[in-house]
N, C-alpha and C positions, 0 to 999 in steps of 0.2 A: 219338592223344597218350598217353604213358605218364604213370602218376602222378605220379613225380617231377618230370618237367618241368611238368607242370601246377602242382604245390605252388610250383615256383620262380617261376613267373609270378605266381602268387599274392602271393607274398612281394615279389617286385619291385612288383607293383601297390601293395600296401601302402606300400612305401618312399615311393612318389609321391604319396601322399597325405597331408597334413600331419597331425600328431596334433592332437586337438582343441585343446588348450592353446596349441600354436604358430599353429594356424589361427586362433584367437579372438584371440590378440596381436597377430597380422599385421593383422587385419581392424581392432580397434580402433586399433593405431597409424597404420593406412592412414588410417581415416577422420578423426580428430584431425589428421593431418598435413595432410589434404586442407582441412579448416577452417581450420586456421592459414595454409595457404597463400593460401586465398580472402581470409581477413582481412589478409594481408600485402599483396594485392592492392588490395582496397576500400577497406582502413584507412588507406590512407596519408594522414597528416594534412597538411593544407594549412595554408600561412600566406598572408598578406597579398601581393598582387602588388608589394608593395616591394621584395622580395627580387631586385632586378634586378644581373645579372652585368654586368661591365665590357665595353664595346663593343669587338669585336676587329677586324681588318682588314676592309674593304669593299669591297675593289678589285673584288670580281665583282659588287658592288651596283649597278644602274643608279641615275644620279643622279636620274632621273626617280621612282624607286621612294623614294630617300631624302627628296626633296624633295617628295614627291606626298601625296594625300590618304590617310586613314586606312582606306579600303577597297580592299585590294590585291587584283587579279585576274589569276592565272596560269592560269586553266583553258584549255585548248585551245592552250596553248603561247603565249599572249599575256601581254605584262607592261605592266600599265597600273595605275592607282589612279583612285580617284573621291573627290570632296567631295560633303557636302550642300550644298543651296542656302543662300544668305544668310539669315540669322534662322532658320535650322533647327537645333535642337536634337535629338539622339537620346541619352535617357538609357540606358546600360548598367549592368548589375549582374552582378558575378561571384560565383562560388564556391557559388551556393545550387543548389537551394532549402534553405532553413533554417525549421524548424516554429517558429522563435519570429520571427525577422524578416521573413522573406518575407511572410507574411500582412500583417503591419503597413505594410510599402512599399506591398503591393496596394492597401490600403485608403487609404491616402494618394494613390496615384495617381488612383484612382477618385474620390475628393473633388474632386481638382485637374484632372480631365478629361484626363488625360495618359496617352500609352502608352509604353512603353520595351521593350528587348531584354534578355532574360536569358539569360547565356552561363552555362549550368548544368554542373554537374559531375555525370557518369554516376552515380556511386556513391551522391550524394545523391538522385538521380532515383528510383534502385531503391528506396532506402529511403521516398522520399515522394512515390510516383507521384501521389496525389490531389493534391498541392500543385502538381506540375508542370501536371498537368491544370488548375487553377485559375488558372495564369499565362495559359495559352492561351485558356481560357474569357473571360480578362477582357480581350481583342483585344491581349494583349502578344505579343511573338516571342521564339522560341527560338533560342539559338545555342549551339554546342559549345565547352565549356571543358575537355575531355578528360575520361577516366572516373574517375582518381583524383589529378588534379592534380598531376602531377609535372613537373620540369624536362626539356622535350622534348629539349633539346641532349644528355642524357647517355643518351637511351635509344637501342635499336638501331632500326634502319627498321621491322623488323616489329611492335616494340612500340609504335612511334609511329602506326603504322596501326589496330592493334588500339584503341588509347587513344580515337581516332575513332570508328571503327566500334561499339565497343562503347556509347560514348556514344550514337550515333545509334540504336541498336536500343533502347537504354533508354527513350528519348524517343518512340521508335515505339510502344512496349508501354503507355506511361504515359497517352499524348495521342492516339495514332493518327496524328500528324504527324510531318514529319521538317524539318530544316534545311540551307540552304547555306552557312549561316555559321559560322566558326571563330576562336576567339580562343586564343592559346597562353598558359598559366601564366607568370607574369613577364615578359611582354612589355610594352613601353611605348609609344613613338612611331616614325614612320618613320625619324626620324633615329639611332635605336639600332639600326637592323637591319643585321647585319655579315653576314660570308660564310656564317657558320654558321646563322645565322636564315634567310638568304635561300634556303638548301637547304631548310629545313622548309616554309617558305613554298612553294617551288615544289613539294615534295612533295604539300601540302595541295591545291594546284592542280590537279595532276594526278589527285586524287580527286575533284575537282569542288567544291572548297570555296573561298568568298570568306574571305581572311584580314582580320580586322578588328583594328586597333591603336586608339589615342586619340588625339585634341586635346588634351583637357584631363584631367587625373587630380586628382580632387578630394582625394585622399590622406586620405580618411574613416579609414582603418584606423590612422591615428595618433591619432584622436580630438583634433584640436587645437581643437576648438571650433566652433559653428556658423557663426560669421562666416569663420572662415579656410576652412572647407570651402566656403562660397559664394564667397568670393573665388578658390579655387583653380580652382572650376568655370565660372566666368564667361569667355566668350568675349571676345575684343577688338572693340570696335566693332560692326558687323553681322556678323561672320563666323560661318560656322557652326561646330558642334564636336559631335564625339561624346564624351560625357563619363563618366569612369569611378567607378562606385561601385561598393559591395560590400553584398550582402545577406545574409552569412553570414561566419564566420571570427571570431566575437566579437562584442562590446557595439555593437549599430548603432543605438543611441538617438539620437546625434548625426546620422547619417544622416539617419533619419528627421525629425527636426525642422527639419535644413537645407533638404531638399527640400521640406518645407512652406512654407519662406519663398522657397526660390530659384525655384520654379515661378512663381508669382504676379509675382515682380520681373522674371523674363524675359519673361513675357507682356505686361506693362507696357509692355515696351522693343519691343514688336511681335514677340516670336520665338514660333515654333509647336514644339511637341514631337510627334516621330514615331517611329516604330520605326526600325532600321538601313534595312531594305529598302524601307519607305514613303519615307524621304528620298532612298534612291538614284532611285527610280522619280519622284520629284518633279524629281530633277536631270537625270535622262535626258529626260524630258518637255521640258525647255526646250531639251535640243539638237536641232540640225537632224537629225543622223544618228540621232535615236531609233528604238530598235528598236520593231516593231510590238506586241510584248506585253510587258507589265509582268512584272517579277520576281516571283515568287509569294512571299507571306508565309505561313510556315508550310504547305508544302504536303502533301498527304495521303501518306502512308508507305505502301510495300508490305506484303503481308500477311507475306511471308516476314521481313521486319525486326520484325514485331510478334510473330511466333512464337519468333524468336531474342530478343527482348527479354525474353518471357515466362519462358523458361529462364534468361535471366541474372539477373532479378529473383527469380526463385524461389531461385535459388544464393545470390545475396547476403543474402536474408532468413533463409535456412537459415544461412548463416554467422553473421551477426548474432545470431539466436535461440541457436545453440549456444553463441556466446561468451558471451551474457548468461546463459545457464544455467549454463556453467561458473564465471562469476562468482559467480553466486548460490551455487552447491554450494560455491566457494572460501570465501566467507563463512560458509556454515554449517559447513564443516570447521574453519574457523577457530575459530567459537563452541566447537564440540563438543570440540576440542582444548582450549582454556582451561578449559572446564568441568570436563572429565576431570582435567586437571591440578590445578586448585583442589580438587577432591573428594579426589584421591590424597593431595595434600600435607596436606590438612586432616583427613582420615578415617584415611588409613594411618599418619601421623606420631602423630596421637592413639592409635590403636590400640599404636603401639611405646612410648609414653611410659606408656602404663597398665599393659604389662607390665614395664617397668623400675621400678616403684613398689616400696619396700620391704616384703616380706612378701607381695607378689600372688601367687597360684596359683590353679590351676583348682578346687581342691578339695582332698579326702584324697589324698594320694599313692596310686597304683594299682599294684599290684603282681600283681594277678590274671594267670593263665596265658593267653599270646597265641598264636592259631594263625595261621600264616603261609602264604598261599597262592600259589602260584607257578605261574601258567598257562605252560606252554613249546610252543613249536612249534618245531623246529629252532634250538636256541637252544645249540648247543655249544660256539660261541666264549666265550661268557660265562656260561654256567649255574655252572660251578663256584665262579667268584669270588663270583657273587651268593648262591649257597646258603650258601659257607662265611661271608660276612660276615653273613648273616642267622641261622645257626646258633650263631654265635659271640658274639651279641650280649649286652649285660649285663643285660638284664631277667632276673628270676628263672627264669621257665619259660617256654621258647619251643619251640613244634612248628613244624617247617617240612613242609609238604605240597606236593610237586612234583605238578602234573598233567600230564603228559606228553600232549600233544593230538596223538597220532597223528604224531610226529615222525619223519623217514625219516634222520636224521642221527646216531642214537645218542645223543639227548640224554639220554634216560632210563638208560642203561647208564653214561654218565659219572657221573651222581648217584648210582647204585647203588654203583659201584666206589669211591666217596668213601669210603662205610662210617660216617657220619657218626649218631651214635645218635638222636639229635632229628629226623632227616629221614626222611621217608616218599615214596615215589614210586607214584603212582597212574596207571597207563596207561588211558587211554580213546581210543577211535577218533575221528578229527578231526572236530570238530563246532562249531568255532569258540571264540573266546576267552571269551563269556558262558557256554556250556555247562561249560568247563573249570574256570571260576570256581565256578559252582554246585556241580559236583561236588566241588571242593576244601572249599566251605563244608559240604556235606553229610557229607564223612569227617573235618572238623576236629573236635576235641573240646572246645574251649573256646569261650567266648561272646565274648571279644574278636577280632576278626578283622581281620587285615592283609593286603591285596592288594598283590602286588608284581609288576613286570614281570621277565620271564626275564633281562634284560639290566643288571638295577639293582644295584649294590653300596652297601651301607649302611654307616654309620658304626658303630662299637662300641655307643653309647649311643643311637642314633637309635630305636629300637623302643621302648625305654623313654620317652623323651621323646614319641614319638607317642602312646603310649595315656594320657598323664595328663589330658588333658582328660575323659577318661571318668569322672574324679572328680566332674563336674558331671553329675548323672542325665537333664539335658536334652539332651546332646549324643549326636548319633546317628552322626557320621562325623567324621574329623578329615584334613585334607589336610597332607602333610607338603612340605618344602622340596626342590625337584627341582634337581638341578645337573648342569651338563655337564660330564662327566670328561674328554672327548677335545676339547680346546681348543686343538689343535696347528694345525687349518688355518683358514683366514680363514671359511669357510662355518660352522664349529663355533663360532668367537668371536662372530659375528654371533648364533647361536642362544644363548650364554651371555648375550649383552647382553640378549636378548628374553626368556629365562627370568627374569631378574633383574627387569626393569622390567615386562613384560607380563603376567607370570604371577603371579610371586610378590609384586608391590606390590600387584597387583589383587586379590590374595586377602585382603589385609589390608583393603582398602577392603569387598570383599564381606561379610567377617565383620561389620564394624560395621553394614552394612547389613542383616545376617541374611539374605542371598539368595546364599548361594555356589553357584555353578552347577556346579563340577566338583570332585571328588577326584579328584587325578591316577593313573592307573593305576600309575604308578611307585613310589608311596609314599601310600598311603591306608589308614586304620583305619574300622572299622564295628562297632557292637554286632549281633550276631547277631539281636536283638529288632527292630531297626530295618531290618534286610534283609528279616526274614521279613514286616514290615509292607508293603513295597512290592513284594512279590513276588519278590525275587531279582533278580539280574542278568539284564536283559533283552536278548535279540537282536533286537530292532526296529529298532535303530538302530546305526551304526559307530561312535558314541561312547557305548559303553556306561558308561564311567564319568561322563559327563555326564547321560546318562539317569537313573541310580541315584542320583546327587545331586540332583538336581531332583525325583525322586520323595519322596526324604527331606526336603526343604524342604517340600514340599506336604503332606507328612503331620505337619509340627509340629516337626520334630526339627531341633537345632542343628546347623550344621556349621561348624567353626572351622578354623583354620590355625595350625600350629605352625611357627614359620620356624626354631629350632633342631634339628628332626628332620631331618637332612640324608640324601639320597640320590642316588648318583651314577648317571648313566644315560649311555648311549651315542648320542649325537647324532649324525644323518645327516651324512656327511662329503663329498657330492657334491650338486648342485642337483637333480640327478633323482631321488634318494632323499628327499631335503627336499621336492621338490614332491609327491611320492606320499605321505609322511607327512601334511604340511598339508593337502592335499586331501581326505584321508580325515577329518581331524580337522574341517575346516570343514563339510564335507557332514554329517558325523555331528550337529555340534553343530546346524545348520539342521535335522536330521530331529528332535532330541530338542526343539528349542524347538516346532517344529510338534506334536509328541505331545503337549505339555503345554500346549497353546493354550487348552484349555478352562479353565485356570486363571485367566486373566484375569476370567472371570465368576463365579468361585467366592467361597466366604466363609472366614473364618477364614485358618489358615496358608497355604492353599493358594491363597486370593485374593491375600494380602499377596505372596506370590512372583511370581503373575502381573502383578500392578500394579506391582511395584517391580523385582523380578528379571528378568522377561523384558524389559521395556522398557529396562531399563537395559543387558542383554546384547544386544539388539537395536541401541541407538543407539551403544555403543562397542564391542562385540564384532563387529558385522557391518556396520552403516550407515557408521561411522567410518573403519573399514580400506578398506571397498569404494570409499568417496568420496573416500579421500585422494589419489588421483592426480591430481584437480585441482590439487594443490598443484605437482605437477611440469610439469602442462600450463601453469599460470600462470606458472611459472618461465621455461619455454622461449619462452612467448608474450612474457614481459616482457623477456627477454635479446634476441629479434629485435627487438620493435616498439615497447617502451617504453624508458624512461629505465633505462639500465644500473644507474646507482649505486643508484636506489631499488629496483629489483627485487632487486640483490644483498642490500642492506640488508635488505628484507623477509624474503627465505630464510634469511638470517643470523639473524634475529629468530627464526624459524620454530626454528633448528637450536639456537639458545641455550637456547629452552625445553625444548626435548628433552634437552639436555645437562645443564640443571639438574634437571630430572625424573629422568634417569638417574643422576646423582650422588646424589640423596636415595634412591632405590633401592639403590644400590651401600653407601652408608653404612649402611643400616639392614639389609642383608645381610651387614655386615662384609667386602664383597669389595675387591680391589684396583681402583683407578680406572684403571689401565694399559689395560684393553680398551676403555675409552671413546674411546681415541685412534683406532679404528676405525670410532666411530660416523659421522661424517660420510661415510666411503665407503659405509657402510652404505645411505645414503640414494640410492645411485646404483645399487643392484644387487640388494639383498637385499629393499627394500621394494617393488620393481616385480615381483619373483616373488610375492610374497605378494598383490598386486594380483591378479593371473591366477588364483592358486590361490582366492581368494575369488569372482572373476568366474566362474571355472568350475565351482565348485561351485553357486553361484546358479543358473547356467544347468542344471546337471544335476538341482538341486532342481525348479525350474519346470516343465522339460521332463518330469519324472518318471522320468528314468533312473536306473539302478541302478549302482551302484558296488561293485566286488568289494575284498576285502580285499588291501593290498599289504604283502607280507612285506619287510622292511628287511634288507639285507645287513649283517650284524655282523662286525667285527674283533676284537672281545672286549676289554673295560673291565677293566684292572688295577686292585685295591683302592686305594684313596686312601691307607688305613693298614691295616696289617696287623691282620688279625682275630686275637683271640684265641682260645686253645684252646677247642674246644666242650665245652659243659659235661658233667657225668657223665650217662649214660644215665638218662633219665627213665623210670620204670616204664610201659609201655604195653602193653595185651593184644596178642596176636598178630593181626595183620592182613593180608590179602592186597594183594598189589601191582598186582591188578588190579581196578578198580574194580566192585563188585557192582552190581546194579541198585537204583537209589536212587529211591524213591517219594514222600520225605517233603521233598525239596528240588528245585528251589525251590517255595515254598508255591504260587503259580499257574504251572502249567506252560505252556510256549509252544507245545510240540508241533511244532516245527520240524524237518526233516529236516537231519542235518549238513551244512555246506557246506565246501567245500576253500576255504582261506586263500590 
């Protein structure tokens, strides 16, 4: 095989394997879909048997069936009915077992020395197998009442058979027995059997079941009072009766109290209480043509049914457990969302009000010279606009150091040709962004250091505003206000909303709590002294800006936010680029949190950051976004299985809370509210992408995987405002344009080989 054909086969094979994020998303969606489908089946909410449909045409129903007894036998092709002997009552209970009322009814029957037949719902048997076993151990009989209590007339034939067979195997696993009796939901008496129901009865007979209706309906589901229930259940004269009660589906206190009086009254009249099958055997024994063997009560189940029942019960319990977990997580997400919103509104607005007070300022005006470090790797599309906006800023003295990190697209040459007097270009072999930043700091002439991405365009006064907090000697770093410059596409607009709400509003909150986790790489300022104290910019994580900021907080430096120091950045314009960027950010943040985990046990400023900043970031920066998918899951579950109006109302309430928070954030940032019209749509696309980002980041971190640097494609961002002419050349000693060997920075060398980004 030739080399090219081998490479082609490898490429084709790779195409057949889903990318990790796609595979992860498919697996998660498939899992939760399966859970919801199981819930759709087993959680069909049942109502009382009072929901009777109108009786249709009865032309095909034999008169002997319509006028016969309540036990209908169509097994083996026969068509007959049976009644219990005179003065015989078979108490029957539908819709259970119920963990509250079934035990009370069983206890009452034990006290009254009476047995009954329980027509159980399979899904309830799967949830309460021990209670079903208790019914059998008490000498009572079981019958089928389908698996999910549907209206059998509305189901396909295969589904009707499934409803009975799954009920049967659930009983087999729970009790070790099976049953020959079946009762359909919403059935009543023989006279109500029409052509449709007659077809269902014959189908059940073909499967070997005796279909049981009733002679008397207590109508206990209506809770009409004890005397009314007793009156409805009492047979006429000495007639026998199969009486319908319920042990589930609502409050059955009147049922228990009525039976406690009904049974002694009937016994006083000479009645005996049996199960349905025991009553049939008594009736058959009185006939001359009685069969040699009596009908078995709760016959032993075959092993295969028990194994099938085990799988079914496990599946039901897994689905129930998952929905319970999801519901619990939904509550957690709701509480965290409300807590975060209240904290942001309280503390962020307090921060904004404080700065609007007359005469408020950071300290004495800061006019010291500033060195701007611009690490650049293949930034030819936007480097000229970025450098021009920096060099032409309104701050008195600005030095711009562009560190070309082994670019292959002529980035450094473009900056050279600009000929700006206060701009230097330093060329270094490709070694990664931290190495480029540390090199730039070592080459910088001034003690106030501003770090800027190569695609970022500054407002004319942004640099001057950014460094003003250094008038306070306790401030070691300053975060600026990053704005999305390319808002033309939907994806970029969503990021603009996220920047204003999720980043800038959060930074106000973090400043008040004195635990700022990140000074953004697009616009951040540092004291050289502070950087030296934490060992410079580390390459140990992919979020070097978060890493160094956490280090400064632990060292006791204040990190603050300046909302009017604006920088315009080019946001990813495709979902693929956005995913790569956020994957790196999320993974890098988790790395930084893990690196600084020891601060949880430190004392002093480091301990304060560890016990305030890290938990806050873990809860609201990692846990809340990662758990947020349960909101969508519960929305889908509610739309399909719950009340539509309540579900939509709950979701709209969450959206209104987000809209309110967004409006506050946009007002504080003096932004137009128009982009917020796209916020509702963001809930159905953008948020789901961020879920996958966090999940894959967490998976990568937990498995110890390594993530390479993802270089984004840039189209070039035009300056938002025309930059003024650059200042006059400032005196600077002649320097070479290739970085010399630097041994003094960073103070703590990391000694890692250059890595290709």
